[in-house]
VEXDREN-2710 file (C-alpha; in Angstrom, 1 decimal):
% VEXDREN-2710
k/r/px/py/pz
1/MET/116.3/69.7/140.8
2/ARG/118.3/72.1/139.9
3/CYS/119.1/71.9/136.3
4/LEU/115.0/71.2/135.4
5/LEU/114.1/74.8/136.8
6/ILE/116.5/76.4/134.8
7/LEU/115.7/74.3/132.1
8/LEU/112.1/75.5/132.3
9/MET/113.1/79.1/132.3
10/LEU/115.4/79.0/129.2
11/LEU/112.1/77.2/127.4
12/VAL/109.7/80.3/128.8
13/LEU/111.6/82.9/128.1
14/PRO/112.1/84.7/124.6
15/SER/115.3/83.4/122.9
16/SER/117.7/86.5/121.5
17/SER/120.2/87.1/119.1
18/ALA/123.8/84.9/119.4
19/GLY/125.4/86.8/122.3
20/GLU/122.7/88.4/124.2
21/PRO/121.4/87.4/127.5
22/SER/118.1/86.3/127.8
23/LEU/115.8/89.0/129.3
24/PRO/113.1/89.3/131.9
25/LEU/110.1/88.6/130.9
26/SER/107.7/91.8/130.2
27/PHE/104.5/92.7/129.1
28/ARG/105.4/94.6/126.0
29/ARG/107.7/91.9/124.9
30/ASP/105.9/88.5/126.2
31/VAL/102.8/88.9/127.4
32/GLN/101.0/91.4/124.5
33/PRO/102.3/89.2/122.0
34/LEU/100.1/86.9/123.4
35/LEU/96.3/88.5/124.2
36/SER/97.1/89.3/119.4
37/ARG/98.1/85.2/119.4
38/TYR/95.1/83.7/120.9
39/GLY/92.5/86.7/119.7
40/CYS/91.7/88.6/123.0
41/ASN/92.0/91.4/122.0
42/GLY/90.3/90.8/118.6
43/SER/87.4/93.4/117.7
44/SER/84.9/90.8/118.8
45/CYS/86.1/89.8/122.0
46/HIS/87.9/92.1/124.1
47/GLY/89.3/94.9/121.7
48/LYS/85.9/95.8/120.9
49/ALA/84.9/99.4/121.6
50/GLU/82.9/98.8/124.5
51/GLY/85.2/95.4/125.9
52/GLN/83.4/92.9/127.1
53/ASN/81.6/91.3/130.9
54/GLY/84.0/94.4/132.2
55/PHE/87.5/93.9/130.9
56/LYS/88.2/95.8/127.4
57/LEU/91.5/95.6/125.9
58/SER/93.2/98.2/122.6
59/VAL/92.2/96.7/119.8
60/PHE/95.1/94.2/118.5
61/GLY/96.9/95.9/121.3
62/PHE/98.0/99.3/119.4
63/ALA/98.1/100.7/123.0
64/PRO/100.0/98.4/125.7
65/ASP/100.4/100.9/128.4
66/ASP/96.4/101.0/128.7
67/ASP/96.5/96.8/128.1
68/TYR/98.8/96.5/130.7
69/ASP/97.1/99.4/133.4
70/ALA/93.4/96.9/132.4
71/ILE/95.1/94.0/133.9
72/VAL/97.4/94.9/136.2
73/LYS/95.6/97.5/138.3
74/GLU/91.9/97.5/137.1
75/GLY/89.5/95.2/138.4
76/ARG/90.1/95.2/141.8
77/GLY/93.5/93.7/141.2
78/ARG/92.6/90.1/141.6
79/ARG/93.3/89.8/137.3
80/VAL/96.8/88.9/138.5
81/THR/98.0/87.7/141.8
82/PRO/102.0/88.1/141.9
83/ALA/102.4/85.9/145.2
84/THR/100.1/82.5/144.3
85/PRO/99.7/83.2/140.6
86/ASP/97.8/80.0/139.9
87/SER/94.6/82.2/142.0
88/SER/95.3/85.4/138.8
89/LEU/91.3/86.2/137.6
90/PHE/93.4/86.0/134.2
91/LEU/94.7/82.5/134.0
92/GLN/91.6/80.6/135.7
93/LYS/90.4/82.4/132.8
94/VAL/92.1/82.1/130.1
95/SER/92.6/78.5/131.0
96/GLY/88.7/77.9/131.3
97/ARG/89.5/76.5/134.9
98/LEU/86.6/79.7/135.5
99/PRO/83.7/80.1/133.1
100/HIS/84.9/81.6/130.2
101/GLY/82.4/82.7/127.7
102/GLY/85.2/82.7/124.7
103/GLY/86.5/79.1/126.0
104/VAL/89.9/77.7/127.0
105/ARG/91.7/79.9/124.5
106/ILE/95.3/79.7/126.7
107/ALA/96.2/75.2/127.6
108/HIS/96.9/75.4/131.4
109/ASP/99.8/72.7/130.2
110/SER/101.1/75.5/127.5
111/LEU/104.1/77.2/127.2
112/ASP/102.4/80.5/126.4
113/PHE/100.3/79.6/130.0
114/GLN/103.5/79.3/131.4
115/THR/104.9/82.2/130.1
116/ILE/102.3/84.9/131.6
117/ARG/102.5/82.4/135.1
118/ASN/105.9/83.7/135.7
119/TRP/105.3/87.3/134.0
120/ILE/103.3/87.5/137.2
121/HIS/105.5/85.5/139.3
122/GLY/107.7/87.8/137.7
123/GLY/106.7/91.4/139.7
124/MET/104.7/91.8/135.9
125/LEU/107.0/94.8/134.2
126/ILE/105.9/96.8/131.7
127/GLY/109.1/97.1/129.8
128/ASP/111.0/99.5/128.4
129/PRO/108.8/101.1/125.4
130/ASN/112.0/101.9/123.1
131/GLU/113.8/98.2/123.4
132/SER/110.8/96.7/123.7
133/GLN/109.5/98.0/120.0
134/VAL/109.3/95.5/117.2
135/VAL/109.9/97.6/113.9
136/SER/110.2/94.8/111.5
137/ILE/109.6/90.8/110.8
138/ASP/111.4/88.9/108.5
139/VAL/109.5/86.3/106.8
140/THR/111.2/82.8/106.2
141/PRO/111.3/81.6/103.2
142/ARG/110.1/84.9/100.7
143/GLN/108.7/82.6/98.0
144/GLN/108.9/79.7/96.6
145/VAL/107.4/77.2/94.3
146/MET/105.3/74.7/94.8
147/LYS/103.6/71.6/93.8
148/SER/100.2/71.0/94.7
149/GLY/99.5/69.5/97.8
150/GLY/102.8/70.6/99.0
151/GLN/103.5/71.8/102.3
152/GLN/105.4/74.5/104.0
153/GLN/106.5/75.9/107.4
154/LEU/107.0/80.0/107.9
155/LYS/109.7/80.7/110.1
156/VAL/109.0/84.6/111.5
157/ILE/112.2/86.5/113.2
158/ALA/111.3/90.0/114.7
159/ARG/113.9/92.4/115.1
160/TYR/113.5/95.1/118.1
161/ALA/114.7/98.6/118.5
162/ASP/117.2/97.6/120.4
163/GLY/118.5/94.9/118.3
164/THR/117.5/91.7/119.8
165/THR/115.5/89.4/117.8
166/ILE/113.6/86.4/118.4
167/ASP/111.8/83.9/117.0
168/ALA/108.5/84.9/116.8
169/THR/106.4/82.2/115.2
170/ARG/104.8/80.4/117.3
171/LEU/103.3/83.9/118.2
172/SER/102.6/85.4/115.0
173/ARG/99.0/85.4/113.4
174/PHE/99.5/84.2/109.5
175/GLN/96.2/84.4/106.3
176/SER/96.2/84.0/103.1
177/ASN/95.3/86.0/100.6
178/ASN/93.3/83.2/98.4
179/GLU/92.6/80.3/100.5
180/VAL/91.3/78.3/97.3
181/LEU/95.1/78.5/95.9
182/ALA/97.3/78.2/99.4
183/SER/95.7/77.7/103.3
184/VAL/97.4/78.5/106.5
185/ASP/97.0/77.2/109.7
186/GLU/97.7/78.9/112.8
187/HIS/101.6/77.7/113.1
188/GLY/102.5/79.0/109.6
189/MET/102.2/76.3/107.6
190/ILE/101.1/76.1/104.4
191/THR/99.0/73.6/102.5
192/VAL/98.8/74.2/98.3
193/GLY/95.3/73.6/96.6
194/ASP/95.5/72.1/93.7
195/ARG/95.0/75.6/91.2
196/PRO/97.6/76.8/89.3
197/GLY/98.7/80.1/90.0
198/GLN/100.2/82.5/92.9
199/VAL/98.8/83.4/96.2
200/ALA/100.3/85.8/99.6
201/VAL/100.6/84.4/103.1
202/MET/100.8/87.5/105.3
203/ALA/102.4/87.2/109.1
204/SER/101.7/89.7/111.4
205/TYR/103.2/89.9/114.7
206/MET/103.0/93.4/117.4
207/GLY/102.8/95.5/113.8
208/PRO/104.7/95.1/111.5
209/VAL/104.0/91.9/109.2
210/GLY/105.5/89.9/106.2
211/VAL/104.8/88.4/103.2
212/PHE/105.7/84.6/101.7
213/GLN/104.5/84.2/98.0
214/VAL/103.9/80.7/96.4
215/LEU/104.2/80.3/92.9
216/ILE/101.7/77.2/92.1
217/PRO/102.4/75.6/88.6
218/ARG/100.0/73.3/87.0
219/ALA/101.6/69.8/87.2
220/ALA/102.1/68.5/84.1
221/LYS/105.3/70.4/82.2
222/MET/104.1/71.9/78.3
223/GLU/106.3/69.4/76.2
224/SER/107.1/73.6/73.9
225/TRP/104.9/76.8/73.8
226/PRO/102.9/77.1/71.4
227/PRO/103.3/80.5/68.5
228/LEU/100.0/83.0/69.7
229/PRO/99.1/86.5/68.7
230/GLU/100.9/89.2/70.4
231/HIS/98.6/92.3/70.2
232/ASN/100.3/94.2/72.6
233/PHE/103.2/94.3/76.3
234/ILE/99.6/93.2/78.2
235/ASP/100.0/89.8/75.9
236/GLN/103.7/89.5/76.0
237/LEU/103.4/90.0/80.2
238/VAL/100.7/87.2/80.4
239/HIS/102.2/85.1/78.2
240/LYS/105.4/85.1/81.1
241/LYS/103.2/84.2/83.8
242/LEU/101.5/81.4/81.9
243/LYS/104.4/80.1/80.5
244/ASN/105.8/79.7/84.4
245/LEU/102.4/78.6/85.3
246/ASN/102.9/75.7/82.4
247/ILE/99.4/77.5/81.0
248/VAL/98.2/77.4/77.5
249/PRO/95.8/79.9/77.8
250/SER/92.3/79.4/75.5
251/ALA/91.8/80.6/71.7
252/THR/90.9/84.1/70.3
253/ALA/87.2/84.4/70.9
254/SER/84.5/84.8/67.8
255/ASP/83.7/88.3/66.2
256/GLU/80.1/87.2/67.7
257/GLU/81.6/86.9/71.6
258/PHE/83.7/90.0/71.5
259/LEU/81.0/91.6/69.7
260/ARG/78.3/91.4/73.1
261/ARG/81.2/92.0/75.2
262/VAL/82.8/94.8/74.1
263/TYR/79.4/96.5/73.3
264/LEU/78.8/95.9/76.9
265/ASP/81.4/96.3/78.3
266/VAL/82.2/100.1/76.9
267/ILE/78.9/101.5/76.8
268/GLY/77.4/98.9/79.0
269/THR/74.4/98.4/75.9
270/LEU/73.5/95.4/73.5
271/PRO/74.0/95.9/70.2
272/THR/71.1/95.6/67.7
273/VAL/70.2/93.4/65.5
274/ASP/71.5/95.7/62.5
275/GLU/75.0/96.3/64.4
276/ALA/75.0/92.9/64.8
277/LYS/75.1/91.8/61.3
278/ARG/76.8/95.2/60.0
279/PHE/80.3/93.8/62.0
280/LEU/79.7/89.9/61.8
281/ALA/79.2/90.5/58.0
282/ASP/82.4/93.1/57.9
283/VAL/85.2/91.7/56.5
284/ASP/87.9/94.3/57.3
285/PRO/90.6/92.7/59.2
286/GLN/90.5/96.1/61.7
287/ARG/86.9/95.4/62.7
288/ARG/87.4/95.0/65.8
289/SER/89.4/98.3/66.7
290/LYS/87.3/100.8/64.4
291/LEU/84.2/99.1/66.6
292/VAL/85.9/100.2/69.3
293/GLU/86.8/103.2/68.3
294/HIS/82.8/103.9/67.4
295/LEU/81.9/103.4/71.1
296/LEU/83.8/105.2/72.9
297/GLU/82.6/108.3/70.7
298/ARG/79.0/107.1/71.7
299/ASP/76.6/109.0/73.9
300/GLU/76.1/105.4/75.7
301/TYR/80.0/105.6/77.0
302/VAL/79.2/108.9/78.7
303/ASP/76.3/107.8/80.3
304/TYR/77.8/104.2/81.5
305/TRP/80.9/105.5/82.6
306/ALA/79.1/108.4/84.0
307/LEU/77.5/106.1/86.3
308/LYS/80.3/104.4/87.4
309/TRP/82.7/107.5/89.0
310/ALA/79.0/108.4/90.1
311/ASP/79.4/104.8/92.1
312/HIS/82.9/105.7/93.2
313/LEU/82.2/109.6/93.9
314/ARG/78.5/108.9/96.0
315/VAL/76.4/110.9/94.1
316/ASP/73.7/110.2/96.9
317/ARG/70.2/112.7/96.5
318/GLU/69.7/112.3/99.9
319/SER/72.4/113.5/101.2
320/LEU/72.2/116.1/98.8
321/GLY/69.1/116.5/97.7
322/HIS/67.5/116.4/94.4
323/GLN/68.9/120.5/92.7
324/SER/72.7/120.0/93.9
325/ALA/72.7/115.7/93.7
326/PHE/72.3/116.0/89.7
327/ARG/74.9/119.4/89.6
328/TYR/77.0/117.1/91.2
329/TYR/76.4/114.2/88.9
330/SER/75.9/116.5/85.9
331/TRP/79.8/117.5/86.9
332/ILE/80.8/114.1/86.5
333/ARG/79.3/113.2/83.3
334/ASN/80.7/116.2/81.6
335/SER/84.1/115.6/82.7
336/VAL/83.8/112.1/80.7
337/ALA/81.7/113.2/78.1
338/GLU/85.3/115.5/77.8
339/ASN/87.7/112.7/77.6
340/LYS/89.5/115.0/81.4
341/PRO/92.2/113.3/82.8
342/TYR/92.0/111.6/86.0
343/ASP/94.5/113.1/87.5
344/SER/92.2/116.6/86.3
345/MET/89.4/115.5/87.5
346/LEU/91.3/114.9/91.0
347/HIS/93.0/118.7/90.8
348/GLU/89.4/120.0/90.8
349/LEU/87.7/117.8/93.0
350/LEU/89.9/117.9/95.8
351/THR/90.9/121.7/95.6
352/VAL/87.5/122.7/94.9
353/GLU/86.2/126.5/96.2
354/GLY/84.1/128.5/96.2
355/PRO/79.8/129.1/95.6
356/LEU/79.0/125.4/94.9
357/SER/76.6/126.5/92.4
358/GLU/79.3/127.2/90.2
359/SER/81.9/124.1/91.0
360/PRO/79.2/121.2/91.8
361/GLN/82.5/118.8/92.5
362/GLY/82.3/120.7/95.7
363/HIS/79.0/118.3/96.5
364/PHE/81.4/116.2/97.1
365/TYR/82.3/117.7/100.3
366/GLN/78.5/117.8/101.7
367/VAL/78.7/114.0/100.7
368/VAL/81.7/113.4/103.4
369/ARG/81.5/115.7/105.6
370/LYS/84.0/114.8/108.5
371/PRO/88.0/115.5/107.6
372/GLY/88.7/111.9/109.0
373/GLU/86.3/110.6/106.2
374/LEU/87.1/112.6/103.8
375/ALA/90.7/111.2/104.3
376/SER/89.7/107.6/104.1
377/THR/87.6/107.9/100.6
378/ILE/90.5/109.9/99.2
379/SER/92.8/106.9/99.8
380/GLN/90.5/104.3/99.4
381/VAL/89.3/105.3/95.8
382/PHE/92.1/107.3/94.1
383/LEU/94.7/105.2/95.1
384/GLY/92.9/101.8/96.4
385/VAL/94.2/102.3/99.9
386/ARG/91.9/101.3/102.9
387/ILE/93.3/103.4/105.8
388/GLU/90.0/104.0/108.0
389/CYS/90.9/101.4/111.2
390/ALA/94.4/103.1/111.1
391/GLN/91.7/105.9/113.1
392/CYS/92.0/104.0/115.9
393/HIS/94.8/101.5/116.2
394/HIS/98.1/100.6/113.9
395/HIS/96.6/98.7/110.7
396/PRO/96.4/95.2/110.6
397/PHE/97.4/93.8/107.5
398/ASP/99.4/97.0/106.5
399/ARG/102.1/99.5/106.9
400/TRP/100.1/102.5/108.2
401/SER/100.1/104.0/111.4
402/GLN/97.5/106.5/113.1
403/GLN/99.9/109.2/112.2
404/ASP/100.0/108.1/108.9
405/PHE/95.6/108.4/108.8
406/TYR/95.6/112.2/110.6
407/GLY/98.8/112.7/108.0
408/MET/96.2/112.6/105.9
409/GLN/93.5/113.8/108.0
410/ALA/94.8/117.1/108.3
411/HIS/94.5/118.1/104.4
412/PHE/90.8/118.8/105.5
413/THR/90.5/120.4/108.4
414/GLN/90.7/123.6/107.1
415/VAL/87.4/122.9/104.4
416/LYS/84.6/124.6/106.1
417/GLN/80.9/126.0/104.3
418/LYS/78.6/128.8/104.9
419/SER/75.3/129.4/103.2
420/GLY/75.0/132.1/101.3
421/PRO/72.5/134.3/98.9
422/HIS/73.0/132.4/96.1
423/GLY/73.8/128.9/98.1
424/SER/76.6/126.9/99.6
425/VAL/79.9/128.4/99.9
426/LEU/82.6/126.0/100.4
427/PHE/86.3/127.5/101.5
428/THR/89.8/127.2/103.6
429/GLU/89.5/128.7/107.0
430/GLY/92.9/129.3/109.6
431/GLN/95.4/127.1/110.4
432/PRO/94.2/124.1/112.3
433/ALA/96.1/121.6/113.9
434/THR/95.9/118.1/114.0
435/ARG/96.7/116.3/117.5
436/HIS/97.7/112.8/117.4
437/PRO/94.7/110.9/119.8
438/ARG/97.0/108.8/121.8
439/THR/100.4/110.6/122.5
440/GLN/98.4/114.4/121.5
441/GLU/101.4/115.6/119.2
442/VAL/100.9/117.7/116.5
443/VAL/100.8/116.2/113.6
444/GLN/101.4/117.6/110.0
445/PRO/99.9/117.1/106.9
446/PHE/101.6/114.7/104.5
447/GLY/100.7/112.6/101.7
448/LEU/100.5/108.0/102.9
449/GLY/104.5/107.2/101.6
450/GLN/105.4/110.9/102.7
451/GLU/107.7/111.7/105.5
452/MET/105.8/114.1/108.1
453/PRO/107.5/117.3/107.4
454/GLU/108.3/119.8/110.5
455/THR/106.5/122.7/109.7
456/GLU/103.1/122.7/108.1
457/PRO/102.6/123.7/104.4
458/VAL/101.5/127.0/103.6
459/GLY/98.1/127.7/102.6
460/ASP/95.2/125.8/101.0
461/ARG/96.5/122.2/102.6
462/ARG/94.9/120.5/99.8
463/LYS/96.3/121.9/97.1
464/ALA/99.7/119.9/98.2
465/LEU/98.0/116.8/99.2
466/ALA/96.2/117.2/95.2
467/SER/99.9/117.7/93.3
468/TYR/101.3/114.5/95.1
469/LEU/98.6/112.4/94.7
470/ALA/98.5/112.2/90.6
471/SER/102.5/112.7/90.6
472/GLY/105.2/110.6/89.5
473/GLN/106.6/110.1/93.4
474/ASN/103.1/108.5/93.9
475/PRO/102.9/104.4/94.1
476/TRP/99.5/104.2/94.2
477/PHE/97.2/107.0/92.2
478/ALA/98.0/105.7/88.1
479/ARG/98.7/101.8/89.7
480/ASN/94.9/101.8/91.2
481/LEU/93.1/103.7/87.9
482/ALA/95.0/101.2/85.6
483/ASN/94.2/98.5/87.9
484/ARG/90.6/99.4/88.4
485/LEU/89.9/99.6/84.3
486/PHE/91.8/96.4/84.0
487/ALA/89.6/94.3/86.2
488/HIS/86.5/96.3/84.8
489/PHE/87.5/94.2/81.3
490/MET/88.6/90.8/82.3
491/GLY/86.7/90.2/85.1
492/ARG/89.6/90.4/87.7
493/GLY/91.9/93.6/88.8
494/LEU/95.9/92.7/89.2
495/VAL/95.4/93.5/93.2
496/GLU/91.5/92.0/93.7
497/PRO/90.0/93.8/96.0
498/VAL/90.8/96.7/93.4
499/ASP/90.3/98.6/96.5
500/ASP/93.0/96.9/98.8
501/PHE/96.4/98.2/97.7
502/ARG/98.9/96.6/100.4
503/GLU/101.9/94.8/101.0
504/THR/100.2/91.8/102.3
505/ASN/97.8/91.8/98.9
506/PRO/100.7/92.2/96.3
507/PRO/99.5/92.1/92.7
508/THR/99.4/88.6/90.9
509/ASN/101.2/90.8/88.0
510/PRO/103.6/93.3/89.3
511/GLU/105.0/93.7/85.5
512/LEU/101.9/94.0/84.3
513/LEU/100.6/96.3/86.9
514/ASP/103.7/99.3/86.4
515/ALA/103.3/98.5/82.9
516/LEU/99.8/99.5/82.6
517/ALA/100.7/102.5/85.5
518/GLN/102.9/103.8/83.3
519/HIS/100.8/103.8/80.2
520/LEU/98.3/105.4/81.6
521/VAL/101.0/107.5/82.8
522/ASN/102.2/108.5/79.6
523/TYR/98.9/109.7/77.5
524/ARG/98.8/111.9/80.4
525/PHE/95.9/109.8/82.7
526/ASP/93.6/109.6/79.4
527/ALA/91.0/106.4/80.3
528/LYS/90.4/106.2/76.9
529/ALA/94.0/105.3/75.6
530/LEU/93.7/102.7/77.9
531/ILE/90.5/101.2/77.3
532/ARG/92.0/101.1/73.6
533/LEU/94.6/99.0/74.7
534/ILE/92.8/96.7/76.4
535/THR/90.9/95.6/74.2
536/SER/93.2/95.0/71.3
537/SER/94.9/92.6/73.7
538/ALA/94.8/89.2/72.6
539/ALA/94.2/88.6/76.8
540/TYR/90.6/90.4/76.6
541/GLN/90.1/89.1/73.2
542/ARG/89.7/85.5/74.3
543/SER/87.2/82.9/74.3
544/THR/85.5/81.7/78.1
545/ALA/86.2/78.3/76.2
546/PRO/88.5/76.5/78.9
547/ASN/91.3/74.1/78.0
548/GLU/92.6/71.0/79.5
549/THR/95.8/73.6/81.1
550/ASN/93.7/76.5/81.8
551/ILE/90.3/75.0/83.4
552/ARG/90.8/75.5/86.8
553/ASP/93.4/79.3/85.8
554/ASN/91.1/81.8/87.1
555/GLN/93.5/84.3/88.1
556/ASN/96.1/84.4/84.9
557/TYR/94.0/86.0/82.2
558/SER/94.5/82.5/80.3
559/ARG/90.7/82.9/79.5
560/ALA/87.8/85.2/79.2
561/VAL/85.7/84.7/82.8
562/PHE/81.9/85.3/82.7
563/LYS/80.8/88.4/84.2
564/ARG/77.0/89.3/85.4
565/LEU/75.7/92.3/84.0
566/PRO/75.8/95.4/86.7
567/ALA/71.8/96.0/87.6
568/GLU/71.4/98.8/85.4
569/VAL/72.6/97.2/82.2
570/LEU/70.6/93.8/83.2
571/LEU/67.9/96.3/82.8
572/ASP/68.3/97.8/80.5
573/ALA/69.2/94.9/78.3
574/VAL/65.7/93.6/78.8
575/CYS/64.1/96.5/78.0
576/GLN/65.9/96.8/74.5
577/THR/65.6/93.5/73.8
578/THR/61.8/93.3/74.6
579/GLY/61.7/96.4/72.9
580/VAL/59.4/98.2/76.0
581/THR/61.0/100.9/77.9
582/GLU/60.8/101.0/81.6
583/GLU/59.8/104.1/83.8
584/PHE/61.2/105.8/86.2
585/ASP/60.0/108.6/88.9
586/SER/63.1/110.7/88.6
587/ALA/64.0/110.4/84.7
588/PRO/62.0/111.4/81.4
589/THR/60.0/108.8/79.7
590/GLY/62.6/107.0/77.4
591/SER/65.4/106.9/79.8
592/ARG/67.7/103.9/80.4
593/ALA/68.8/102.9/83.4
594/ILE/72.1/103.4/82.6
595/GLN/71.3/107.2/82.8
596/LEU/69.4/107.1/86.4
597/TRP/72.0/109.6/88.3
598/ASP/69.9/109.6/91.3
599/SER/70.7/106.1/93.7
600/ARG/68.0/106.6/95.6
601/GLU/64.8/105.2/92.7
602/LYS/62.9/103.1/94.0
603/HIS/63.1/100.4/92.0
604/SER/62.6/96.5/92.8
605/PHE/65.0/95.1/90.0
606/LEU/67.7/97.5/90.8
607/ARG/67.6/97.1/94.4
608/MET/67.0/93.1/93.4
609/PHE/70.1/93.3/91.0
610/GLY/72.2/94.9/93.7
611/ARG/72.6/98.6/92.3
612/PRO/74.3/100.3/95.4
613/TYR/73.4/103.5/97.7
614/ARG/76.3/105.2/97.6
615/VAL/76.7/104.6/101.4
616/SER/80.9/104.1/101.4
617/ALA/83.8/104.8/99.3
618/CYS/83.8/100.2/99.2
619/ASP/83.3/98.7/95.9
620/CYS/81.9/96.1/97.5
621/GLU/79.0/98.2/97.9
622/ARG/78.1/96.8/94.7
623/ASN/76.3/93.8/94.7
624/ALA/77.3/91.3/91.9
625/MET/76.9/87.8/93.6
626/PRO/73.7/85.8/92.0
627/SER/71.0/84.7/94.2
628/MET/68.1/82.8/93.8
629/GLY/65.5/85.9/93.9
630/GLN/67.1/86.5/90.5
631/VAL/66.8/84.0/88.7
632/LEU/63.0/83.7/90.1
633/HIS/62.5/87.5/89.4
634/LEU/63.6/86.8/84.8
635/MET/61.8/83.7/85.2
636/ASN/58.0/84.9/86.9
637/ALA/57.5/88.4/87.2
638/PRO/55.0/89.8/85.8
639/GLU/56.9/92.6/84.2
640/ILE/59.2/90.5/82.8
641/SER/56.2/88.4/81.3
642/GLN/54.0/91.7/79.9
643/LYS/57.6/93.3/78.3
644/LEU/56.8/90.0/76.6
645/SER/54.2/89.9/75.2
646/HIS/53.6/93.0/74.5
647/PRO/51.6/93.7/71.4
648/ALA/54.2/96.6/70.2
649/GLY/56.7/94.5/71.7
650/THR/59.9/93.1/70.0
651/VAL/58.5/89.5/69.7
652/ALA/55.2/91.0/68.7
653/ARG/57.3/92.5/65.8
654/LEU/59.5/90.1/64.8
655/THR/56.8/87.8/64.4
656/SER/56.0/89.4/60.6
657/GLU/57.5/87.0/59.7
658/THR/56.1/84.6/58.1
659/ASP/59.8/82.4/57.6
660/ASP/60.8/80.1/60.4
661/ARG/64.1/80.1/60.2
662/ARG/64.2/84.0/59.7
663/LEU/62.0/84.3/62.7
664/VAL/64.9/82.1/64.8
665/ASP/67.5/83.8/63.4
666/SER/66.2/87.4/64.4
667/ILE/65.1/86.0/68.0
668/TYR/68.8/85.0/68.4
669/LEU/70.3/88.4/67.4
670/THR/67.4/90.6/69.3
671/PHE/68.7/88.7/72.4
672/CYS/72.5/86.9/71.9
673/SER/74.0/89.0/69.2
674/ARG/74.8/86.4/67.0
675/PHE/73.4/83.1/64.5
676/PRO/71.8/80.4/66.6
677/ALA/74.0/77.2/65.3
678/VAL/72.3/74.2/63.1
679/ASP/71.1/72.1/66.3
680/GLU/69.9/75.8/68.3
681/SER/67.7/76.7/64.9
682/GLY/66.3/73.5/64.6
683/VAL/64.7/72.8/68.1
684/ALA/63.8/76.1/67.7
685/ILE/62.2/76.0/64.7
686/GLU/60.6/72.4/65.4
687/TYR/59.0/74.2/68.7
688/LEU/57.3/77.2/66.6
689/ARG/56.0/74.3/64.4
690/ALA/54.3/72.5/67.1
691/ALA/52.5/75.0/69.0
692/THR/49.5/75.0/70.2
693/GLU/48.6/78.0/71.9
694/GLY/49.8/80.3/68.6
695/ARG/53.3/80.9/67.2
696/GLN/53.6/84.2/68.9
697/ALA/53.1/82.7/72.2
698/ALA/55.9/79.9/70.9
699/ALA/58.2/82.9/70.3
700/GLU/57.5/84.3/73.1
701/ASP/58.6/81.2/74.9
702/LEU/61.8/81.4/72.8
703/ALA/62.5/84.7/73.3
704/TRP/62.0/84.0/77.6
705/SER/64.6/81.0/77.5
706/LEU/67.0/82.8/75.6
707/MET/66.6/86.0/78.4
708/ASN/67.3/83.3/81.3
709/SER/70.1/81.8/80.1
710/LEU/73.8/82.3/81.1
711/GLU/74.7/83.7/78.2
712/PHE/72.3/87.2/78.6
713/VAL/72.3/87.3/82.1
714/PHE/76.0/87.4/82.1
715/ASN/79.0/89.2/79.7
716/HIS/81.1/86.7/79.1
END
């Protein structure tokens, strides 16, 4: 009997490193991990702001002392009963012996239940905060090449501040950053799917995180790698990855495909019929690079990229008022028109001061007013790092602590605004201290990834931050901007989502991301230089048509992907192809949607197709997901029908052409930026000749069918 009791104690107590004696059960080391493991302190359970049914825990266990008090000292002492542990309300709830909104969380006959029971019976020790702090975890294996359908069990070893280690696998939380490629269960067992690619699986235990990376090649190996064009380092690094995955990229896109794609990507505008004919007739070997150079100098380039930056920097009329919002937008547009380097743009935005009538970029501080919001917005937009949740607790999937968050926030606590005879004035004042909300210790200003200094900088703290963010010492600024541009042109980022850089969401091709970032630095953050590089690559110029090796690859740039047109671009395409402009309340007659600076413009089409209101820093605010409402709108909306049948519109003008073949050619060039294929032309001509409601009505039907095709609604 005594041997059985000793064996039970060995099972219950955490294992320690070789030669170290087992430690007594404590709340910090043994119970708190279980609260996280079973989701008790999750934001949807007792970790939410108001708790649940009178019982509140700190979200993700960031405040163990408070959680200990909540369990041991609150609830009139009924939650734990050391004399009779089994009667403890805490144990009866989690095991389901008493009604519990969360159901049975920890089975009565499980080892974890016995751990909590023995902790209660052993006197409910809280544990030494120093020796009980987890400083790191090791995930093994760290990386591996796996076949489709394969499985791998992860092991997590946690290291404490006192040097002891435990096997924390069964107490860790696991998450895959791509469930399609590989899933992971609650025990750390990975199951690989049937698609090739790369996936990262995160393990988290008491704050620290670790990552296991899986490379999943296509099962059928290639006998030989075919000769492929490589125009620059993008192609070299993409091909290197594809070789490891046994994937052959698609063929080069036709001139027709490249023409439409690059127009939409660079200037958000379709080519006209004359522009399409001219390019398709050009025999110059450099015609593609010449076209890109031409597009970069067009006004539409400025309009389109000013629109994108107005989204990122939140030009919001509702927050700023009409005049201020327009001045703010004008600063952005002028910056794009000047091809202002990204680091200069960031520096001007961060360090602005004085009358906003003279420095309109300062209106950013009127849209995002609170120091904490400024810290998280700047981090997300310019670094691609989400730190907002670290305001209240340690980031659950990354390295960022509350100290990191408040170190960033401290840069903005000096910023003040006042109204004067000539409008608002922005200035900095004093040396206000920022204190950690739990420890009340002073947190000095410091950038993400830096060590906190012992003393604060003299003068305007934002200047030191601006210099650091755009410097070579900062590992995120150039990589974030390079990733955003690459995602725009290629359909997905090397880090995805583009504003979620973290250790547990690594890039799919780290070498390529680093090379793109270095190119941006070498060219002094010149956006146009990076656009030239990307659009000249063979990777960008691939066809969307898959081959047998890459049909299941959506991650590695082995083929071009379909990208739904943004709301403004699609509306402009409808107007341009029908020859009927749109009227906007906030813009002069003849204005295009990509020229709209006002995100609050009341327009049903823009709202339905996902235009953002610019109320957050998240890229996800622009909704690019297709919906049934969008399909029905293009098919049935009276506004679309009226544009197609307008007596002064494109279709009415084209039907003056008496030759059916030429008419069909013109309609295809207008809506698809290409000539029709032989079979398409034959079907269309037959339809025109068989029409009973007149030739123009038949031409309108043909135009309507093309407008509702995937070829029109998507960039490809």
